[in-house]
Structure formats: C-alpha cells, structure tokens
Backbone bond lengths (Angstrom), bond angles and torsions (degrees), N, CA, C in turn:
res aa  C-N    CA-C-N  psi(-1)  N-CA   C-N-CA  omega(-1)  CA-C   N-CA-C  phi
1 X - - - 1.457 - - 1.522 109.37 -
2 X 1.290 114.49 144.23 1.451 119.97 178.28 1.514 110.09 -92.82
3 X 1.330 114.54 166.09 1.465 120.45 -175.30 1.522 111.99 -61.59
4 X 1.343 117.89 -39.60 1.472 119.07 -178.34 1.527 112.42 -68.78
5 X 1.331 117.62 -17.21 1.459 120.76 176.02 1.528 111.55 -87.31
6 X 1.319 117.47 -24.71 1.463 121.77 -177.06 1.528 112.22 -87.30
7 X 1.332 117.07 -32.70 1.474 121.20 -174.60 1.529 113.31 -55.99
8 X 1.332 120.68 -44.73 1.474 118.61 179.61 1.534 113.84 -59.04
9 X 1.319 117.04 -36.58 1.461 120.18 179.11 1.534 110.90 -69.17
10 X 1.330 115.55 -39.21 1.469 119.23 176.84 1.526 109.84 -65.30
11 X 1.340 117.26 -39.42 1.463 121.01 178.13 1.528 111.51 -62.35
12 X 1.302 117.15 -38.93 1.463 120.20 178.89 1.524 110.50 -63.73
13 X 1.323 116.68 -44.89 1.472 120.40 179.35 1.521 110.68 -63.51
14 X 1.336 117.33 -44.58 1.463 121.28 179.28 1.527 110.29 -64.32
15 X 1.327 117.92 -39.51 1.466 121.28 179.63 1.526 111.22 -63.35
16 X 1.325 116.51 -42.62 1.469 120.23 178.87 1.528 110.03 -64.35
17 X 1.333 117.11 -43.22 1.466 120.62 177.90 1.527 111.21 -64.19
18 X 1.329 117.05 -39.14 1.461 121.22 179.71 1.524 111.47 -65.55
19 X 1.315 116.85 -44.72 1.468 120.31 178.22 1.524 110.69 -63.35
20 X 1.322 116.64 -41.07 1.464 120.51 177.74 1.520 111.34 -62.73
21 X 1.328 116.70 -43.87 1.466 120.23 179.57 1.521 111.44 -64.28
22 X 1.325 117.64 -38.25 1.467 120.73 178.61 1.516 110.58 -67.29
23 X 1.316 117.35 -42.45 1.462 120.40 -178.18 1.520 112.70 -70.93
24 X 1.327 117.84 -25.59 1.462 120.63 179.69 1.526 113.00 -78.57
25 X 1.316 117.06 -17.25 1.466 119.00 179.74 1.518 109.51 -69.97
26 X 1.316 114.38 138.86 1.459 119.67 -178.12 1.521 109.24 -88.54
27 X 1.318 115.90 127.06 1.459 120.89 177.26 1.517 109.31 -97.72
28 X 1.321 117.45 83.20 1.464 120.62 -176.26 1.522 112.01 -64.24
29 X 1.321 117.03 -42.18 1.460 120.25 -179.69 1.525 110.49 -69.08
30 X 1.306 116.80 -38.06 1.459 120.14 -179.35 1.528 111.02 -67.34
31 X 1.313 117.43 -37.40 1.454 120.19 179.35 1.526 110.71 -65.94
32 X 1.313 117.06 -41.56 1.455 119.91 -179.59 1.509 112.13 -67.73
33 X 1.323 117.00 -39.59 1.455 119.62 -178.47 1.525 111.55 -71.57
34 X 1.318 117.59 -25.60 1.460 118.85 179.19 1.523 111.88 -72.85
35 X 1.325 117.09 -20.16 1.458 120.84 178.39 1.524 111.99 -103.33
36 X 1.333 117.90 17.85 1.445 121.46 173.99 1.517 115.36 91.60
37 X 1.311 118.15 2.49 1.462 120.29 177.89 1.519 108.54 -89.22
38 X 1.329 115.16 162.44 1.456 117.91 177.28 1.526 108.56 -69.27
39 X 1.316 115.70 144.63 1.451 120.43 -175.24 1.510 113.77 -87.20
40 X 1.313 118.58 14.47 1.449 120.35 -176.48 1.522 110.09 -94.84
41 X 1.311 115.26 101.70 1.461 121.79 179.37 1.518 107.11 -144.50
42 X 1.307 116.13 125.62 1.459 119.58 -177.04 1.520 109.50 -124.18
43 X 1.313 115.44 134.02 1.453 120.33 175.73 1.516 108.64 -151.15
44 X 1.308 116.05 159.12 1.458 119.61 176.47 1.518 109.36 -89.90
45 X 1.311 114.46 146.28 1.463 119.35 179.00 1.520 108.66 -80.04
46 X 1.315 115.64 135.30 1.461 120.83 179.75 1.520 109.38 -139.71
47 X 1.299 115.49 151.05 1.463 121.47 173.78 1.509 113.64 64.29
48 X 1.325 116.87 -133.62 1.466 121.03 -176.20 1.532 112.79 -62.81
49 X 1.321 117.02 -31.20 1.461 120.13 -179.94 1.528 110.63 -64.70
50 X 1.325 116.94 -37.71 1.459 121.04 178.31 1.526 110.70 -69.02
51 X 1.331 117.22 -41.01 1.468 120.94 178.40 1.528 110.95 -65.34
52 X 1.325 116.83 -38.12 1.459 120.75 178.33 1.520 110.84 -66.61
53 X 1.332 116.72 -41.05 1.462 121.80 177.95 1.529 110.78 -62.86
54 X 1.333 116.37 -45.43 1.461 121.15 179.88 1.522 111.11 -65.73
55 X 1.327 116.65 -41.79 1.463 119.12 179.71 1.520 111.62 -66.87
56 X 1.333 118.01 -30.99 1.461 120.96 176.14 1.520 110.56 -64.33
57 X 1.322 116.70 -42.54 1.463 120.49 178.38 1.525 110.51 -65.21
58 X 1.326 116.93 -44.16 1.463 121.18 -179.47 1.525 110.59 -63.32
59 X 1.319 117.23 -44.51 1.468 120.36 178.94 1.528 111.13 -63.62
60 X 1.326 117.39 -37.67 1.463 120.60 177.33 1.517 111.84 -64.06
61 X 1.323 116.49 -42.65 1.465 120.53 179.01 1.526 110.42 -65.80
62 X 1.326 117.06 -41.57 1.470 120.45 177.83 1.520 110.78 -62.93
63 X 1.325 116.87 -41.79 1.464 120.82 -179.59 1.526 110.83 -63.57
64 X 1.334 117.05 -44.72 1.461 120.20 178.85 1.526 111.04 -65.28
65 X 1.343 115.85 -40.23 1.454 119.63 177.14 1.518 112.65 -61.66
66 X 1.321 116.46 -41.95 1.472 119.64 177.90 1.526 111.42 -66.81
67 X 1.324 117.12 -36.34 1.462 120.00 178.46 1.525 110.49 -65.43
68 X 1.335 117.19 -42.10 1.455 120.08 177.49 1.528 111.58 -67.02
69 X 1.319 116.37 -39.21 1.461 120.99 177.28 1.524 110.83 -62.80
70 X 1.316 115.61 -39.16 1.457 120.83 178.89 1.538 110.81 -65.15
71 X 1.333 117.22 -33.44 1.465 119.94 177.52 1.532 111.22 -70.84
72 X 1.316 117.04 -34.51 1.457 120.75 -176.57 1.520 113.44 -78.11
73 X 1.325 115.93 -24.94 1.472 118.87 -177.53 1.507 110.92 -84.40
C-alpha cells in the first residue's frame, strides 16, 4: 500500500481518538452554568486530566498535520 492509501485510515483512527478525548474532558464550568450557577470556576489541571488535555492537543496537531499531508500528496 502506498502512503496516500494509508493516510485516510490513519485520519479516521486519529479522529475517533480525538473525539473520545474531547468527550472525556470534564466541563466543570459548563455543568455549573447549566444548573443556574455562575460559570466562573478556575482550577489547575492535575493528574489524568492534564494528560487527557495534553493528548487532546497532540491528537489535534497530528490530525491537522495528516490533513495537510493528504493535500500535498
């Protein structure tokens, strides 16, 4: 298989992982505002939440890179 045939499959896997990572993030401010509380809540990310946030950024960059690579090939 050539690279231009493999890239779409890799993009699908990365897209599924990216959507999963986004959905797993907890929206603390959004949850409070949906129940009538003010949405202003600030905290630092620690532990698994920080790793999930970082992996979301990395997956997004990989996805954009693959999309640009797919345009160039």
